[in-house]
C-alpha positions as CSV (number, residue, x, y, z in Angstrom):
1,R,-2.1,-14.9,4.4
2,D,-4.1,-17.1,1.9
3,A,-1.8,-20.4,1.0
4,S,-2.4,-20.0,-2.6
5,T,-0.3,-16.7,-2.3
6,P,3.0,-17.2,-4.3
7,S,5.7,-15.5,-2.4
8,A,9.6,-14.7,-3.3
9,R,12.2,-12.4,-2.4
10,V,11.4,-9.3,-3.5
11,V,13.3,-5.9,-3.9
12,A,11.0,-3.5,-2.3
13,T,12.7,-0.4,-3.4
14,D,12.8,-1.7,-7.0
15,A,8.7,-2.5,-6.8
16,A,7.9,0.9,-5.7
17,R,10.2,2.7,-8.4
18,A,8.7,0.2,-11.3
19,A,5.0,1.5,-10.3
20,A,6.1,5.1,-9.9
21,D,7.4,4.6,-13.5
22,M,3.9,3.1,-14.7
23,C,2.2,5.8,-13.2
24,E,4.1,8.9,-13.9
25,P,3.0,9.5,-17.7
26,V,-0.6,9.3,-16.3
27,A,0.5,12.2,-13.5
28,T,2.8,13.8,-15.6
29,A,-0.2,14.1,-18.6
30,A,-2.6,15.7,-15.6
31,G,-0.2,18.1,-14.7
32,L,1.2,16.8,-11.3
33,T,4.6,16.1,-10.0
34,L,5.1,12.4,-8.6
35,H,8.0,12.2,-6.2
36,L,9.9,9.4,-4.8
37,A,11.2,9.1,-1.5
38,L,12.8,5.7,-1.2
39,P,15.7,4.0,1.3
40,D,19.3,4.6,-0.1
41,E,20.1,1.2,0.2
42,P,17.7,-1.9,-1.5
43,V,14.9,-3.4,0.8
44,E,14.0,-6.8,0.7
45,L,10.9,-8.6,1.6
46,T,9.2,-12.3,1.0
47,T,5.8,-11.6,-0.4
48,D,3.9,-11.9,-3.9
49,H,5.5,-8.8,-6.5
50,N,2.7,-8.9,-9.2
51,R,0.0,-8.0,-6.1
52,L,2.5,-5.8,-4.5
53,R,2.7,-3.9,-8.1
54,M,-1.2,-4.0,-8.2
55,I,-1.6,-2.6,-4.8
56,L,1.0,0.3,-5.2
57,I,-0.7,1.1,-8.8
58,N,-3.8,1.4,-7.8
59,L,-2.9,3.5,-4.8
60,L,-1.2,5.6,-7.0
61,G,-3.7,5.7,-9.6
62,N,-6.2,6.6,-7.2
63,A,-4.3,9.8,-5.9
64,I,-3.9,11.0,-9.7
65,K,-7.5,10.3,-10.0
66,F,-8.4,12.3,-7.2
67,T,-5.9,15.4,-7.0
68,E,-6.9,17.9,-9.2
69,S,-3.4,20.2,-9.0
70,G,0.2,19.8,-6.8
71,E,1.8,16.2,-6.2
72,I,1.7,12.6,-5.3
73,R,4.5,11.5,-3.5
74,L,5.4,7.8,-2.9
75,E,7.4,7.2,0.1
76,M,9.0,3.8,1.5
77,R,10.4,3.2,5.1
78,T,11.3,0.1,7.2
79,E,10.0,-0.1,10.3
80,A,10.8,-2.7,12.9
81,D,9.7,-5.9,11.1
82,R,8.0,-4.6,8.2
83,V,8.5,-2.4,5.3
84,E,5.7,0.7,4.6
85,F,4.7,2.9,1.4
86,A,3.1,5.8,1.7
87,V,1.2,7.4,-1.1
88,R,0.3,11.1,0.1
89,D,-1.8,13.8,-2.4
90,T,-2.8,17.2,-2.4
91,G,-6.3,16.2,-3.4
92,I,-9.9,16.4,-2.7
93,G,-9.2,14.7,0.7
94,I,-11.9,12.1,2.4
95,A,-14.6,13.7,5.4
96,P,-13.7,10.8,8.6
97,E,-17.3,9.3,8.0
98,N,-15.9,7.8,4.9
99,H,-12.5,6.7,5.9
100,E,-13.4,2.6,5.9
101,L,-16.2,3.1,3.3
102,V,-13.9,3.5,0.4
103,F,-12.5,0.3,0.8
104,E,-16.1,-1.1,0.4
105,R,-16.4,-2.6,-3.3
106,F,-18.0,-0.3,-5.8
107,F,-18.3,2.7,-2.9
108,Q,-17.3,6.0,-4.4
109,V,-17.6,8.8,-2.2
110,S,-18.9,11.1,-5.2
111,K,-18.8,10.6,-8.9
112,G,-18.7,14.4,-9.9
113,L,-15.3,14.7,-8.0
114,T,-13.3,12.8,-10.2
115,R,-11.0,14.7,-13.0
116,S,-11.6,11.8,-15.5
117,G,-14.7,10.0,-14.2
118,G,-14.1,6.2,-14.5
119,G,-13.7,3.4,-12.5
120,V,-16.1,1.6,-10.8
121,G,-14.8,1.4,-6.9
122,I,-12.8,-1.6,-6.7
123,G,-9.4,-0.7,-6.5
124,L,-9.2,0.4,-3.0
125,A,-11.2,-2.6,-2.1
126,A,-8.4,-5.0,-4.0
127,A,-5.7,-3.2,-2.5
128,R,-6.7,-3.6,1.0
129,E,-8.1,-7.6,0.2
130,F,-4.7,-8.1,-1.5
131,S,-2.3,-6.3,1.5
132,R,-4.4,-8.5,3.9
133,M,-3.6,-12.0,1.8
134,L,0.0,-11.0,2.3
135,G,-0.1,-10.5,6.1
136,G,-0.4,-6.4,5.8
137,D,-2.8,-4.0,5.3
138,V,-3.7,-0.4,3.7
139,E,-4.5,2.4,6.3
140,L,-6.0,6.1,5.3
141,R,-5.3,9.3,6.8
142,S,-7.0,11.9,5.5
143,E,-9.0,15.1,6.1
144,L,-11.5,17.1,3.4
145,G,-9.8,20.0,1.8
146,S,-5.9,18.7,2.9
147,G,-5.4,15.6,0.6
148,S,-4.8,11.8,1.8
149,A,-1.5,9.6,2.9
150,F,-2.7,5.8,2.1
151,T,-0.4,3.8,3.6
152,L,0.4,0.1,2.7
153,W,2.3,-1.7,5.2
154,L,3.5,-5.3,4.7
155,P,5.6,-7.8,6.9
156,L,9.5,-8.3,5.8
157,T,8.5,-11.8,6.6
158,P,4.8,-12.8,6.1
159,P,4.0,-15.3,9.0
160,A,3.9,-18.1,7.0
161,V,7.4,-17.8,5.8
162,R,9.3,-16.8,9.6
163,P,11.5,-19.2,11.1
164,P,9.2,-21.0,14.3
165,P,10.5,-19.1,17.7
166,P,13.6,-21.5,19.4
167,A,12.4,-23.9,21.1
168,L,12.0,-23.7,24.9
169,A,14.3,-25.3,27.4
170,P,13.3,-28.4,28.8
171,E,12.0,-28.2,32.2
172,A,14.0,-29.9,35.0
173,P,12.3,-33.0,36.4
174,S,10.4,-32.6,39.5
175,P,11.3,-34.3,42.6
176,T,8.8,-36.6,43.6
């Protein structure tokens, strides 16, 4: 985690809903349906709200750009000591040999595959970089023709903010 990254308690469910609200008009204009699947109870984490929002908007925007028809889903769940946001689409998918390359700056699988063109290939690179600054990561599962699932996971409490482990009991003095 970058020491300059501001952290605060963030309601993750609200952040997900806000990102979806920003992207829904674009999805609707493209003839796509955007679904949200969020926990019933609010989930809080300690993170940078602006970077979290930017990551989610980048992932949703990318899904919209590469989905010709169907739907995009933003799903959120907690898993042990982390929260996961999965953006799933019914788009063109990504070949396995490009799974890591899509996270490199300025890499584009094919400029001819986007509905609207545009973009310079930094959205996914920025999403991964920001997620790692926040103590998490972005992972990809995809096959050509089967859509993609980008999962952002973040710790509920970043390592720099976690309480220290309990001190070990002092050892008994050894007999001399």
